C-alpha positions in Angstrom: -190.1 -4.6 -128.3 -187.6 -7.5 -128.6 -188.2 -10.3 -131.0 -186.4 -13.4 -131.9 -185.2 -14.1 -135.5 -188.2 -16.5 -136.0 -190.6 -13.8 -134.8 -189.0 -11.2 -137.0 -189.3 -13.5 -140.0 -193.0 -14.3 -139.2 -193.7 -10.6 -138.9 -191.9 -9.8 -142.2 -193.9 -12.6 -144.0 -197.2 -11.3 -142.5 -196.4 -7.8 -143.6 -195.5 -8.9 -147.1 -198.9 -10.7 -147.3 -200.7 -7.6 -146.1 -198.9 -5.5 -148.7 -199.7 -8.0 -151.4 -203.4 -8.0 -150.5 -203.4 -4.2 -150.5 -201.7 -4.0 -153.9 -204.2 -6.4 -155.4 -207.3 -4.5 -154.2 -209.7 -3.5 -156.9 -210.8 0.1 -157.3 -214.1 0.9 -155.7 -215.8 2.4 -158.7 -219.1 4.1 -157.8 -222.3 2.8 -159.2 -223.6 6.3 -160.0 -221.3 9.2 -161.0 -222.9 12.3 -159.6 -222.0 15.7 -160.9 -220.1 18.0 -158.5 -223.1 20.2 -158.0 -225.2 17.2 -157.0 -222.5 15.9 -154.6 -222.3 19.4 -153.0 -226.1 19.5 -152.5 -226.1 16.0 -151.1 -223.4 16.9 -148.6 -225.3 20.1 -147.6 -228.6 18.1 -147.2 -226.9 15.5 -145.0 -225.5 18.2 -142.8 -228.9 19.7 -142.4 -231.2 16.6 -142.3 -228.8 13.8 -141.4 -227.2 11.0 -143.4 -230.0 8.4 -142.8 -232.8 10.6 -144.0 -231.0 11.8 -147.1 -229.9 8.3 -148.0 -233.5 7.1 -147.6 -234.9 9.8 -149.8 -232.3 9.3 -152.5 -232.9 5.5 -152.4 -236.7 6.1 -152.7 -236.3 8.4 -155.7 -233.9 6.1 -157.5 -236.0 3.1 -156.8 -239.1 4.8 -158.2 -237.2 5.9 -161.3 -235.9 2.4 -161.9 -239.4 1.0 -161.6 -240.2 2.9 -164.8 -237.6 0.8 -166.7 -238.1 -2.7 -168.1 -235.4 -4.6 -166.3 -236.9 -8.1 -166.7 -234.3 -9.4 -169.2 -231.3 -7.6 -167.6 -228.9 -9.7 -165.7 -227.6 -8.5 -162.4 -223.9 -8.7 -161.6 -224.7 -11.4 -159.1 -226.5 -13.5 -161.8 -223.5 -13.1 -164.2 -221.1 -14.2 -161.5 -223.3 -17.3 -160.8 -223.3 -18.1 -164.5 -219.5 -17.8 -164.6 -219.1 -20.1 -161.6 -221.3 -22.8 -163.3 -218.9 -23.0 -166.2 
């Protein structure tokens, strides 16, 4: 592919911007840190029953467990962000 000097400079600039975006990405820290044995069993269950069914079952169990906790006065991450944006 032939490119003019202007095209090459534009490409270099775009590549630099992509690399900068990549380098500034935040780590995707999982919400729940499952043990290795649990992860292994989840993977086995997904192979046997499918991703959607296992995800649905896990969400149901976690939702039920969380319903036992008093979370009325707990701020969500979204609420905290809204409060920070207001200041």
